[in-house]
C-alpha positions in Angstrom: -76.0 57.4 12.0 -73.3 56.3 10.4 -71.0 53.9 12.2 -74.2 52.0 13.1 -75.0 51.3 9.5 -71.2 50.7 8.5 -71.5 48.2 11.0 -74.7 47.0 9.9 -73.3 46.7 6.1 -70.3 44.7 7.0 -72.4 42.7 9.5 -74.6 42.1 6.0 -71.6 41.5 3.8 -71.0 38.0 6.4 -74.4 36.4 6.1 -73.6 34.4 3.1 -70.7 32.7 4.5 -72.3 32.3 8.0 -75.1 30.7 5.9 -73.0 28.2 3.9 -71.2 27.6 7.0 -74.2 26.4 8.8 -75.5 24.8 5.7 -72.4 22.6 5.7 -71.8 21.9 9.0 -75.5 20.6 9.2 -75.9 18.8 5.6 -73.6 16.1 6.6 -75.7 14.5 9.2 -78.6 12.9 7.2 -75.6 11.4 5.0 -73.4 10.2 7.9 -76.9 8.6 9.4 -77.2 6.9 6.0 -73.8 5.2 5.9 -74.3 3.2 9.5 -76.9 0.9 7.2 -75.9 -2.7 6.2 -75.9 -1.3 2.4 -76.2 2.9 2.1 -78.4 4.7 0.2 -78.1 5.6 -4.0 -76.1 9.3 -4.4 -79.3 10.7 -5.5 -81.2 10.2 -2.3 -78.1 10.9 -0.5 -77.8 14.3 -1.5 -81.5 15.4 -1.8 -81.4 14.2 1.9 -78.3 16.3 3.0 -79.6 19.6 0.8 -82.8 19.2 3.0 -81.1 18.7 6.3 -78.9 21.4 4.9 -82.2 24.0 4.2 -83.2 23.4 7.4 -81.1 24.2 9.7 -80.0 27.4 7.5 -84.6 28.1 7.3 -84.4 28.1 11.6 -80.5 29.8 12.2 -82.6 32.3 9.9 -86.1 33.0 11.7 -83.4 33.9 14.8 -80.6 36.1 13.2 -83.3 38.1 11.7 -85.7 37.9 13.9 -89.0 36.8 11.7 -90.4 34.5 14.5 -93.0 33.6 11.8 -91.6 32.0 9.7 -91.2 29.1 12.8 -94.8 28.7 12.2 -93.8 27.2 8.6 -90.0 26.2 9.6 -91.2 24.1 12.1 -94.1 21.7 10.7 -91.7 21.6 7.6 -88.4 20.2 9.9 -91.1 17.2 10.4 -92.9 16.3 7.7 -90.3 16.9 5.2 -87.9 13.9 5.9 -90.9 12.1 7.3 -92.0 12.3 3.8 -88.6 11.4 2.6 -88.6 8.6 4.5 -91.7 7.2 2.8 -90.6 7.8 -0.6 -87.5 5.2 0.6 -89.8 3.2 1.8 -91.7 2.4 -1.2 -88.5 2.2 -3.6 -87.1 0.0 -1.2 -84.4 -1.7 -2.8 -84.3 0.5 -5.6 -82.2 3.3 -3.4 -79.5 1.2 -2.2 -76.4 1.0 -4.1 -75.0 -3.1 -5.1 -73.5 -5.0 -2.3 -70.4 -5.0 -4.4 -69.7 -1.5 -3.7 -71.7 -0.5 -0.1 -67.8 -0.8 1.5 -67.2 2.1 -0.7 -70.0 4.0 -0.4 -70.3 4.2 3.0 -66.3 5.4 3.0 -67.2 8.1 0.4 -70.1 9.5 2.7 -68.1 9.5 5.3 -65.4 11.4 4.1 -67.7 13.4 2.7 -69.6 14.4 5.8 -65.8 14.9 7.4 -65.0 17.4 4.7 -68.3 19.3 4.8 -68.2 19.7 8.4 -64.5 20.7 8.7 -65.3 22.9 5.9 -68.4 24.5 7.7 -66.5 25.1 10.8 -64.0 27.0 9.1 -66.2 29.1 8.1 -68.1 30.0 10.7 -65.3 30.3 13.0 -63.7 33.0 10.2 -67.5 34.8 10.5 -67.3 34.5 13.6 -63.9 36.5 14.0 -64.9 39.0 11.7 -67.8 39.8 13.9 -65.5 40.5 16.8 -63.1 42.9 14.9 -66.4 44.5 13.6 -67.9 44.1 17.4 -64.4 45.9 18.1 -63.9 48.9 15.7 -67.7 49.7 17.0 -66.4 49.4 20.5 -63.3 51.8 19.6 -65.8 54.1 18.3 -68.1 54.5 20.6 -64.8 55.0 23.5 -64.0 57.7 21.2 -67.5 59.0 20.9 -68.0 59.2 25.0 -64.2 61.0 25.6 -65.9 63.5 22.5 -69.1 63.9 24.8 -67.3 64.7 28.4 -64.8 66.9 26.3 -67.4 69.1 24.2 -70.1 68.9 27.7 -68.0 69.2 31.0 -69.3 69.7 34.3 -69.4 73.2 35.0 -68.7 74.3 38.6 -67.9 77.5 39.4 -68.1 80.2 42.1 -68.0 84.2 41.6 -68.6 87.4 43.2 -72.2 87.2 41.0 -73.2 83.7 42.3 -72.4 80.0 42.1 -73.2 77.8 38.7 -73.2 74.1 38.7 -74.2 72.0 35.6 -73.9 68.9 34.5 -75.3 66.2 31.5 -75.8 62.7 32.4 -75.7 61.8 28.4 -78.4 58.4 27.8 -75.2 56.9 25.4 -71.8 57.1 25.1 -72.3 60.9 22.8 -75.6 62.3 24.2 -77.4 65.5 22.8 -77.8 67.7 25.5 -75.5 70.8 25.8 -74.3 73.3 28.5 -71.9 76.1 28.6 -70.7 79.0 30.4 -68.5 81.7 28.9 -67.2 84.1 31.5 -65.8 87.8 30.6 -65.1 91.0 32.0 -63.0 89.8 34.7 -66.5 87.5 35.6 -69.0 90.2 35.8 -70.6 89.1 32.6 -71.4 85.0 32.3 -73.1 83.7 30.0 -75.0 80.4 30.6 -76.4 77.6 27.6 -78.1 74.5 28.2 -79.3 73.2 24.5 -81.3 69.9 24.3 -80.7 68.5 20.2 -83.4 66.2 19.1 -82.8 62.5 19.7 -79.4 61.3 21.2 -76.8 58.7 20.2 -73.9 60.6 17.7 -76.1 62.0 15.4 -77.6 64.4 17.9 -73.9 64.9 19.6 -72.6 66.1 15.8 -74.9 68.7 15.9 -74.6 69.6 19.6 -71.1 70.2 18.7 -71.8 72.2 16.0 -74.2 74.2 18.5 -71.9 75.1 20.9 -68.9 76.3 18.7 -71.3 78.3 16.5 -72.7 80.2 20.1 -69.1 80.3 21.4 -68.3 81.9 17.6 -71.3 84.1 18.1 -70.3 85.2 21.1 -66.5 86.9 20.0 -69.2 90.1 18.7 -71.3 92.0 20.5 -75.0 91.6 21.0 -77.9 90.5 23.1 -79.2 87.2 24.0 -81.9 87.5 21.4 -79.5 88.8 18.6 -77.3 86.0 19.2 -79.7 83.7 19.2 -81.6 84.8 15.9 -78.1 84.7 14.1 -77.4 80.9 15.3 -80.9 79.7 14.2 -79.5 80.8 10.9 -76.4 78.5 11.0 -78.2 75.7 12.1 -81.4 76.2 10.1 -78.5 76.3 7.5 -76.7 72.9 8.4 -78.4 70.6 9.4 -81.2 68.8 8.1 -85.1 70.0 8.3 -85.7 67.2 11.3 -82.7 68.2 13.4 -83.2 70.8 15.4 -82.6 71.9 19.4 -84.3 73.4 22.1 -82.3 76.4 24.0 -82.5 78.6 26.9 -79.8 80.6 28.1 -79.2 83.2 30.5 -77.2 86.9 31.0 -75.6 87.2 34.4 -74.5 91.1 34.6 -74.2 93.0 38.3 -77.7 94.0 39.1 -79.7 92.1 36.3 -80.4 88.7 34.4 -81.3 88.4 31.0 -82.5 85.6 29.3 -84.0 84.1 25.8 -84.9 81.0 24.8 -86.2 78.9 22.1 -88.7 75.5 22.5 -87.1 75.2 25.5 -88.7 74.1 29.3 -89.5 77.3 31.3 -86.8 78.8 33.3 -87.2 78.3 36.9 -86.8 81.3 39.5 -86.7 80.5 42.6 -87.0 82.9 45.9 -85.9 82.0 49.3 -87.9 84.8 50.9 -90.5 84.4 50.8 -90.9 81.1 49.3 -91.8 81.2 45.9 -91.2 79.8 42.3 -92.0 82.0 39.4 -91.7 80.8 35.8 -90.4 82.3 32.4 -92.0 80.2 29.4 -90.7 80.0 26.4 -92.6 82.0 23.5 -90.1 80.8 19.8 -89.3 77.8 18.2 -86.3 75.5 18.7 -83.4 76.6 16.6 -83.2 74.8 13.5 -87.6 74.9 12.3 -87.2 78.4 10.5 -84.9 80.2 9.5 -85.9 83.8 9.2 -86.9 84.2 13.5 -86.4 87.4 15.4 -85.7 86.4 18.6 -86.2 88.4 21.4 -84.5 88.5 25.6 -86.3 89.2 28.3 -85.2 90.5 31.5 -85.4 90.4 35.3 -84.0 91.9 38.4 -82.5 89.1 41.1 -82.3 89.3 44.3 -79.3 87.5 47.0 -80.4 84.0 47.4 -82.7 83.4 44.1 -82.0 80.3 42.3 -82.2 79.7 38.6 -82.9 76.6 37.1 -83.4 74.9 33.7 -83.4 71.3 32.9 -83.7 68.9 29.8 -86.6 67.0 28.9 -84.8 63.5 30.0 -86.4 64.6 33.9 -89.7 65.0 32.8 -90.6 62.2 30.5 -88.9 59.4 32.6 -92.0 56.4 33.0 -92.5 54.5 35.8 -93.1 50.9 35.4 -96.5 51.3 34.9 -96.3 53.5 32.0 -97.0 56.8 33.9 -94.5 59.9 32.9 -93.0 62.2 35.7 -94.5 65.2 34.2 -93.0 69.3 33.7 -95.3 70.2 37.2 -94.1 67.0 39.4 -90.4 68.2 37.7 -90.7 71.5 38.7 -92.0 71.2 42.0 -89.5 68.9 42.6 -86.4 71.6 41.5 -88.5 73.6 44.2 -88.4 71.8 46.6 -84.8 70.8 46.9 -83.7 74.4 46.2 -85.7 75.7 48.9 -85.0 72.4 51.2 -81.1 73.4 50.7 -80.3 77.0 50.9 -76.0 77.0 52.0 -75.5 73.9 51.0 -73.5 73.4 48.0 -75.3 73.3 44.4 -73.9 69.8 43.5 -75.7 68.5 46.1 -78.8 69.7 45.4 -78.0 68.6 42.1 -77.4 64.9 43.1 -80.5 64.9 44.9 -82.8 65.8 42.4 -81.6 64.1 40.3 -81.6 61.1 42.5 -85.1 61.5 43.1 -86.4 61.3 39.4 -84.4 58.4 38.9 -86.5 56.7 41.9 -89.5 57.3 39.6 -88.1 55.6 36.9 -84.8 54.6 34.7 -83.6 57.2 32.1 -84.0 57.0 28.7 -83.2 60.6 27.3 -80.1 62.6 28.0 -80.4 64.3 31.5 -79.4 67.7 32.2 -79.9 70.3 35.0 -78.1 74.0 35.2 -78.7 75.7 39.1 -77.8 79.5 39.5 -77.6 80.9 42.8 -77.4 84.6 43.1 -74.7 85.6 45.5 -75.9 89.6 44.9 -77.7 92.1 42.7 
């Protein structure tokens, strides 16, 4: 995603200042300790000790910032052995490492002054880096908020009731910008209703952009006449032209007309037709590749004759791929059985409540990791 990549670039640009700040804060520590003895150490030894102290601190910081915990296998013993070796060398050299008595006070003052200045400079650098990181974080949060509001605008919940049917659909995004699409177009004074549910590969801002393109393409194509098969054929060509090869979208759609229901699919999960009397569930399975995979595809459509009380259900794989704490997937068969059970047991109940019951049971099985979308259509009259 472009926004995330840009934020990471900005963070990387501040890493040198961060590590220099850490170095300047911790390098003076051994130097200040050397000002405590009766005679301070000579300048070369002080510089070597300060450099080693700063580098050890930077090594620890880098291991945790970059999550390279394997480095600790070298950093931990190095943090002990290198200072030990330095102290052993100092013991062997003895008085050669100390400055003359007459200049000891001057050296001590210089070391303390150097340590204070280094700590102040490092602190100023670290504060500057932290403030820049705060600005980057605030910018990212603002962009994510815009993405969330865009998603709510592009994919609002659907709740309508016409003489033909009651319709309820909602998409629960797994992040601020989801990749699932639900859309409804009503024409001819409610005599013709087109419903679409699509699932773009992946999720997040990238999938959300493709989802918005898909919605615009479908809406534009619906301005011209044609069955659902021809609509998907044309939309598929557009998606193939405008997206990368790895981006694709599964889609299922239905067109409600008095006395008939037309349906078409592109790589999506089966459409369920649930009848109340007799209680039965019929699956209409996919026969085509997803949109955006291959341009020269002629999509077809099917038709069925509905009965009063029939419910059509379409959902995305975010309901199917939920996993519990043991790693077991909920699965398509369980999802179909759950939808059938809740729909049959809730005849006459508002579809929004049926939706809530289904989602609650899915989430009782395991947490949400992908966009979860469910479309329910209850036929009133054929």
